[in-house]
C-alpha positions as a Markdown table, in Angstrom:
| # | Residue | x | y | z |
|---|---|---|---|---|
| 1 | Met | -4.8 | 8.5 | -29.9 |
| 2 | Val | -8.2 | 8.7 | -29.2 |
| 3 | Ile | -11.1 | 9.6 | -31.2 |
| 4 | Ser | -12.7 | 12.9 | -30.2 |
| 5 | Leu | -15.1 | 15.5 | -31.8 |
| 6 | Asn | -14.6 | 19.0 | -32.7 |
| 7 | Thr | -17.0 | 21.6 | -30.9 |
| 8 | Pro | -19.9 | 21.4 | -28.3 |
| 9 | Ala | -22.2 | 22.8 | -31.1 |
| 10 | Thr | -22.2 | 19.6 | -32.9 |
| 11 | Gln | -24.7 | 18.1 | -30.3 |
| 12 | Gly | -27.9 | 17.4 | -31.8 |
| 13 | Ala | -26.2 | 18.0 | -35.4 |
| 14 | Leu | -24.4 | 15.9 | -38.1 |
| 15 | Val | -20.7 | 14.8 | -35.7 |
| 16 | Val | -17.7 | 14.9 | -37.6 |
| 17 | Pro | -15.3 | 12.4 | -35.8 |
| 18 | Tyr | -11.4 | 12.8 | -36.2 |
| 19 | Arg | -8.0 | 11.9 | -34.6 |
| 20 | Ala | -6.7 | 13.5 | -31.7 |
| 21 | Met | -4.0 | 13.5 | -28.6 |
| 22 | Leu | -4.8 | 12.6 | -25.1 |
| 23 | Asp | -1.9 | 14.2 | -22.3 |
| 24 | Val | -1.9 | 11.5 | -19.8 |
| 25 | Pro | 0.4 | 8.3 | -20.0 |
| 26 | His | -0.3 | 5.2 | -21.2 |
| 27 | Glu | 0.7 | 3.2 | -18.3 |
| 28 | Leu | -2.0 | 5.4 | -16.6 |
| 29 | Val | -4.5 | 3.8 | -19.2 |
| 30 | Glu | -3.2 | 0.9 | -18.3 |
| 31 | His | -3.6 | 0.9 | -14.7 |
| 32 | Val | -7.4 | 1.9 | -15.0 |
| 33 | Ser | -8.1 | -1.0 | -16.9 |
| 34 | Trp | -6.5 | -3.3 | -15.0 |
| 35 | Leu | -9.1 | -1.9 | -12.3 |
| 36 | Leu | -12.0 | -2.1 | -14.9 |
| 37 | Tyr | -10.9 | -5.7 | -15.3 |
| 38 | Glu | -10.6 | -6.9 | -11.6 |
| 39 | His | -14.2 | -5.1 | -11.0 |
| 40 | Arg | -15.7 | -6.8 | -14.1 |
| 41 | Arg | -13.6 | -10.0 | -13.0 |
| 42 | Val | -15.2 | -10.5 | -9.1 |
| 43 | Arg | -18.5 | -9.5 | -10.3 |
| 44 | Asn | -18.4 | -11.9 | -13.3 |
| 45 | Thr | -19.9 | -9.3 | -15.4 |
| 46 | Arg | -20.6 | -10.4 | -19.6 |
| 47 | Cys | -18.9 | -9.0 | -22.1 |
| 48 | Arg | -18.8 | -5.3 | -22.6 |
| 49 | Arg | -19.3 | -3.7 | -26.2 |
| 50 | Leu | -16.1 | -1.7 | -25.0 |
| 51 | Gly | -12.7 | -3.6 | -23.5 |
| 52 | Cys | -11.6 | -2.2 | -20.4 |
| 53 | Phe | -8.6 | -0.5 | -21.9 |
| 54 | Lys | -11.3 | 1.8 | -24.5 |
| 55 | Gln | -13.3 | 2.2 | -21.4 |
| 56 | Ala | -10.5 | 3.7 | -19.6 |
| 57 | Leu | -9.7 | 5.9 | -22.4 |
| 58 | Leu | -13.4 | 6.5 | -22.9 |
| 59 | Thr | -13.1 | 8.1 | -19.3 |
| 60 | Leu | -10.1 | 9.6 | -19.0 |
| 61 | Val | -11.0 | 11.9 | -22.4 |
| 62 | His | -13.9 | 13.0 | -20.1 |
| 63 | Leu | -12.3 | 13.3 | -17.1 |
| 64 | Arg | -9.1 | 15.5 | -18.9 |
| 65 | Lys | -11.1 | 17.4 | -22.1 |
| 66 | Lys | -14.3 | 17.7 | -20.5 |
| 67 | Glu | -16.3 | 16.3 | -23.8 |
| 68 | Thr | -19.8 | 15.6 | -23.6 |
| 69 | Phe | -21.1 | 11.9 | -23.6 |
| 70 | Ser | -22.4 | 12.9 | -27.0 |
| 71 | Gln | -18.9 | 13.5 | -27.8 |
| 72 | Leu | -17.9 | 10.6 | -26.6 |
| 73 | Gly | -20.1 | 8.2 | -27.9 |
| 74 | Ala | -19.6 | 9.6 | -31.6 |
| 75 | Gly | -16.2 | 8.9 | -31.1 |
| 76 | Phe | -16.2 | 5.6 | -29.6 |
| 77 | Gly | -18.7 | 3.9 | -31.7 |
| 78 | Ile | -21.1 | 3.8 | -28.9 |
| 79 | Ser | -24.7 | 5.5 | -28.2 |
| 80 | Gln | -24.9 | 8.4 | -25.5 |
| 81 | Ala | -26.4 | 6.7 | -22.9 |
| 82 | Thr | -23.8 | 4.4 | -23.3 |
| 83 | Ala | -20.8 | 6.3 | -22.8 |
| 84 | Trp | -22.5 | 8.0 | -19.8 |
| 85 | Arg | -22.9 | 4.6 | -18.1 |
| 86 | Tyr | -19.0 | 3.5 | -18.9 |
| 87 | Val | -18.2 | 7.0 | -17.4 |
| 88 | Asp | -20.1 | 6.7 | -14.4 |
| 89 | Lys | -19.3 | 3.4 | -13.9 |
| 90 | Thr | -15.2 | 3.6 | -14.2 |
| 91 | Leu | -15.7 | 6.5 | -11.7 |
| 92 | Asp | -17.3 | 4.9 | -9.1 |
| 93 | Val | -14.4 | 2.1 | -9.3 |
| 94 | Leu | -11.7 | 5.0 | -9.2 |
| 95 | Ala | -13.4 | 6.5 | -6.3 |
| 96 | Asp | -13.1 | 3.5 | -4.1 |
| 97 | Trp | -9.6 | 3.1 | -4.2 |
| 98 | Ala | -9.3 | 6.7 | -2.9 |
| 99 | Pro | -7.7 | 6.3 | 0.5 |
| 100 | Gly | -10.1 | 7.8 | 3.6 |
| 101 | Leu | -8.7 | 10.2 | 5.9 |
| 102 | His | -7.5 | 7.7 | 8.8 |
| 103 | Glu | -6.0 | 5.8 | 5.7 |
| 104 | Ala | -3.8 | 8.7 | 4.1 |
| 105 | Leu | -2.4 | 9.8 | 7.9 |
| 106 | Thr | -1.1 | 6.4 | 8.7 |
| 107 | Asp | 2.3 | 6.7 | 7.8 |
| 108 | Leu | 2.3 | 10.4 | 10.0 |
| 109 | Gly | 2.5 | 10.9 | 13.6 |
| 110 | Glu | 4.0 | 13.4 | 16.3 |
| 111 | Gly | 6.5 | 15.5 | 14.8 |
| 112 | Asp | 5.2 | 15.7 | 11.1 |
| 113 | His | 3.0 | 18.3 | 9.2 |
| 114 | Val | 0.5 | 18.3 | 6.2 |
| 115 | Ile | -1.2 | 21.4 | 4.8 |
| 116 | Ile | -4.6 | 22.3 | 4.7 |
| 117 | Asp | -6.4 | 24.3 | 2.3 |
| 118 | Gly | -9.9 | 24.5 | 0.8 |
| 119 | Thr | -10.8 | 24.9 | -2.7 |
| 120 | Leu | -13.7 | 25.5 | -4.4 |
| 121 | Ile | -15.4 | 23.4 | -7.5 |
| 122 | Ala | -17.2 | 26.0 | -10.0 |
| 123 | Ile | -20.4 | 24.4 | -11.2 |
| 124 | Asn | -23.3 | 25.7 | -13.4 |
| 125 | Arg | -26.0 | 26.5 | -10.7 |
| 126 | Ile | -29.1 | 29.3 | -10.8 |
| 127 | Gly | -29.3 | 32.2 | -8.3 |
| 128 | Ala | -31.6 | 30.7 | -6.5 |
| 129 | Asp | -29.2 | 27.8 | -5.3 |
| 130 | Glu | -28.2 | 29.8 | -2.2 |
| 131 | Pro | -26.6 | 27.0 | -0.3 |
| 132 | Tyr | -24.0 | 26.4 | -3.2 |
| 133 | Tyr | -23.1 | 30.1 | -3.7 |
| 134 | Ser | -19.8 | 31.0 | -2.1 |
| 135 | Met | -19.5 | 34.9 | -0.7 |
| 136 | Lys | -15.7 | 34.7 | -0.6 |
| 137 | Arg | -15.3 | 33.9 | -4.3 |
| 138 | Arg | -18.5 | 35.3 | -5.6 |
| 139 | Arg | -19.5 | 31.9 | -7.5 |
| 140 | His | -21.5 | 28.8 | -7.2 |
| 141 | Gly | -19.7 | 25.5 | -6.6 |
| 142 | Met | -18.6 | 23.0 | -4.2 |
| 143 | Asn | -16.2 | 22.9 | -1.3 |
| 144 | Val | -13.7 | 20.2 | -1.1 |
| 145 | Gln | -11.2 | 20.3 | 1.3 |
| 146 | Val | -7.4 | 19.1 | 0.5 |
| 147 | Ile | -4.4 | 18.1 | 2.8 |
| 148 | Thr | -1.4 | 18.2 | 1.1 |
| 149 | Arg | 2.2 | 16.5 | 2.3 |
| 150 | Pro | 4.7 | 19.4 | 2.9 |
| 151 | Asp | 5.8 | 19.7 | -0.6 |
| 152 | Gly | 2.4 | 19.8 | -1.7 |
| 153 | Ile | 1.7 | 16.4 | -3.2 |
| 154 | Pro | -2.1 | 15.4 | -2.7 |
| 155 | Leu | -2.8 | 13.4 | 0.2 |
| 156 | Trp | -6.8 | 13.4 | 0.7 |
| 157 | Phe | -9.5 | 15.5 | -0.7 |
| 158 | Ser | -12.9 | 15.3 | 1.2 |
| 159 | Arg | -16.4 | 14.8 | 0.0 |
| 160 | Ala | -18.0 | 17.8 | -1.7 |
| 161 | Thr | -20.3 | 20.7 | 0.6 |
| 162 | Pro | -22.0 | 23.3 | -0.6 |
| 163 | Gly | -19.8 | 26.5 | -1.5 |
| 164 | Arg | -21.4 | 28.5 | 1.3 |
| 165 | Thr | -19.8 | 25.9 | 3.9 |
| 166 | His | -16.9 | 27.9 | 5.8 |
| 167 | Asp | -13.4 | 26.0 | 5.4 |
| 168 | Leu | -13.1 | 25.9 | 9.8 |
| 169 | Thr | -16.8 | 24.5 | 9.7 |
| 170 | Ala | -15.9 | 22.0 | 6.8 |
| 171 | Ala | -12.8 | 20.7 | 8.2 |
| 172 | Arg | -14.3 | 20.0 | 11.6 |
| 173 | Ala | -17.3 | 18.5 | 9.7 |
| 174 | His | -14.8 | 15.9 | 8.2 |
| 175 | Gly | -12.9 | 15.5 | 11.0 |
| 176 | Ile | -9.7 | 16.5 | 9.8 |
| 177 | Val | -8.6 | 18.9 | 13.5 |
| 178 | Gln | -9.7 | 15.6 | 15.5 |
| 179 | Thr | -8.0 | 13.6 | 13.4 |
| 180 | Cys | -4.5 | 15.4 | 13.2 |
| 181 | Leu | -4.8 | 16.3 | 17.2 |
| 182 | Ala | -4.4 | 12.0 | 18.4 |
| 183 | Arg | -1.8 | 12.0 | 15.8 |
| 184 | Gln | -0.3 | 15.4 | 17.0 |
| 185 | Ile | 0.5 | 16.4 | 13.7 |
| 186 | Leu | 1.3 | 19.8 | 12.7 |
| 187 | Ile | -1.3 | 21.6 | 10.2 |
| 188 | Leu | -0.1 | 24.6 | 8.3 |
| 189 | Ala | -3.3 | 26.5 | 7.3 |
| 190 | Asp | -4.5 | 29.8 | 6.2 |
| 191 | Arg | -6.7 | 32.9 | 7.7 |
| 192 | Ala | -10.3 | 30.5 | 7.1 |
| 193 | Tyr | -9.0 | 28.2 | 10.1 |
| 194 | Gln | -8.3 | 30.7 | 12.2 |
| 195 | Gly | -9.9 | 29.5 | 15.7 |
| 196 | Ala | -9.7 | 25.8 | 15.2 |
| 197 | Gly | -7.5 | 25.5 | 18.2 |
| 198 | Ala | -5.8 | 21.8 | 18.3 |
| 199 | Thr | -2.2 | 21.7 | 16.3 |
| 200 | Val | -3.6 | 24.4 | 13.2 |
| 201 | Arg | -0.9 | 26.8 | 13.1 |
| 202 | Thr | -2.4 | 30.3 | 11.1 |
| 203 | Pro | -1.1 | 33.5 | 10.4 |
| 204 | Tyr | -0.8 | 36.4 | 12.9 |
| 205 | Lys | -3.9 | 38.4 | 12.3 |
| 206 | Asn | -2.6 | 42.8 | 11.6 |
| 207 | His | 1.0 | 41.0 | 10.9 |
| 208 | Arg | 2.3 | 44.1 | 9.5 |
| 209 | Glu | 1.4 | 46.1 | 12.9 |
| 210 | Gln | 3.2 | 43.0 | 14.9 |
| 211 | Pro | 7.0 | 42.7 | 15.7 |
| 212 | Glu | 9.4 | 41.7 | 13.3 |
| 213 | Pro | 9.2 | 38.2 | 15.0 |
| 214 | Tyr | 5.7 | 38.0 | 13.9 |
| 215 | Gln | 6.2 | 39.2 | 11.0 |
| 216 | Gln | 8.8 | 36.6 | 9.8 |
| 217 | Phe | 6.7 | 34.2 | 11.5 |
| 218 | Asn | 3.9 | 35.1 | 8.7 |
| 219 | Arg | 6.2 | 35.1 | 6.1 |
| 220 | Asp | 7.7 | 31.4 | 6.8 |
| 221 | His | 4.5 | 30.2 | 7.6 |
| 222 | Ala | 3.4 | 31.5 | 3.7 |
| 223 | Arg | 6.7 | 30.0 | 2.3 |
| 224 | Leu | 5.7 | 26.9 | 3.0 |
| 225 | Arg | 1.8 | 26.7 | 2.9 |
| 226 | Ala | 2.2 | 28.0 | -0.8 |
| 227 | Arg | 3.6 | 24.8 | -1.8 |
| 228 | Gly | 0.1 | 22.6 | -1.0 |
| 229 | Glu | -1.3 | 24.9 | -4.4 |
| 230 | Arg | 0.6 | 22.3 | -6.4 |
| 231 | Ala | -2.2 | 19.9 | -5.3 |
| 232 | Phe | -4.9 | 22.8 | -6.7 |
| 233 | Ala | -3.0 | 22.7 | -10.0 |
| 234 | Gln | -2.9 | 18.8 | -10.0 |
| 235 | Leu | -6.6 | 19.1 | -9.6 |
| 236 | Asn | -7.7 | 21.7 | -12.2 |
| 237 | Ser | -5.7 | 19.6 | -14.6 |
| 238 | Trp | -8.4 | 17.8 | -15.2 |
| 239 | Gln | -10.7 | 20.4 | -17.0 |
| 240 | Ile | -14.0 | 18.0 | -15.9 |
| 241 | Leu | -13.5 | 20.1 | -12.7 |
| 242 | Arg | -13.6 | 23.5 | -14.3 |
| 243 | Arg | -17.0 | 24.8 | -14.0 |
| 244 | Ala | -18.2 | 21.0 | -13.7 |
| 245 | Arg | -21.7 | 20.0 | -15.3 |
| 246 | Ser | -22.9 | 17.0 | -13.1 |
| 247 | Phe | -24.9 | 16.9 | -10.7 |
| 248 | Thr | -23.7 | 17.8 | -7.3 |
| 249 | Arg | -23.9 | 14.8 | -5.4 |
| 250 | Arg | -21.5 | 13.4 | -8.3 |
| 251 | Ile | -18.8 | 16.0 | -7.9 |
| 252 | Gly | -17.2 | 14.2 | -5.0 |
| 253 | Thr | -17.2 | 11.2 | -6.6 |
| 254 | Ile | -15.2 | 13.2 | -9.7 |
| 255 | Val | -12.6 | 14.3 | -7.0 |
| 256 | Gln | -12.2 | 11.1 | -5.4 |
| 257 | Ala | -11.9 | 9.6 | -9.1 |
| 258 | Val | -9.5 | 11.8 | -9.5 |
| 259 | His | -7.7 | 11.6 | -6.8 |
| 260 | Thr | -6.6 | 7.6 | -7.3 |
| 261 | Leu | -5.7 | 9.0 | -10.6 |
| 262 | Leu | -3.3 | 12.0 | -9.1 |
| 263 | Thr | -2.3 | 9.5 | -6.6 |
| 264 | Cys | -1.1 | 6.4 | -9.6 |
| 265 | Ser | 0.7 | 9.3 | -11.4 |
| 266 | Asn | 2.8 | 10.7 | -8.3 |
| 267 | Ser | 3.4 | 7.4 | -7.4 |
| 268 | Gly | 5.1 | 6.6 | -10.9 |
C-alpha cells in the first residue's frame, strides 16, 4: 500500500491523502531500494528524510501512476521539492543500470535475429516546436528506438530524439544497423527502415501486386515482427510515458530507468 492523493485538481489547494494500491511486485520495490542503498553507501550519503525503500516506492508511484510531485509530497509527508529530488536521483540510479547497445547484444551473433521498431513518446509541446512534431503520428513527441528478442522481450531502448526524426535516420544514428551488421545479426523491421541494407529485412512494397511467394514472405514477416509490440505494451504500462510532462532532455533518462525496471521484472 501507498499513500496517494485523489485528483490532480488538488494541486495548490487543501489536499486529502488516502491509501491506494500500487500494481508492481514487492520484489521490484526491494530491488530498487537495494540499488539506492548501494548508491548511498558508495557515496557515503548522509541520512535522508525517507529511507531507501520509501524513496523507491515514491519513484515507482510517480512512474506507474503519474502522480505529480505535490501529490507525492503530500502522500509521503515531504515537500514538493524534496519529492522531485528523490525521484530525479532515483531515475539517474536506475538509468545507469540500463545496458548499452553492445552490452544488450553480447549474447547474440550470426544466425540470431532481433526485432527493431520505433515509438513516439507523446509530450506536451506548443505548435512552434517543429523539431518535436511527428508528421507520421500528427503529434509532438520523442522518438525512441527499441530492439527486442524474437519473443518480444526488450533488449535495448535508445536515447530519445526529437519526434520528427525518421526511424531509419534514428537507427543509423544510434549505430544499430552497423552494430548488427558487424555481428551478423538479422534485423526484422517495418517499411520505415527500407533502404537500410546490411542485415535489415523489411516487407516488400506493393506486395498485393507481387507473386504469391512475395506475399507469403510479407505475411510471415509481419507475424514474426508483431511480437515486438510486446515491448511497447510494457513501456506504455508506465503511465509517466503517456504524454510526458518532463523536460525533453529527461525523457531519455526515464525510458532508460523504465528499461531497468522491465529487465528486473522480466528476469523474475
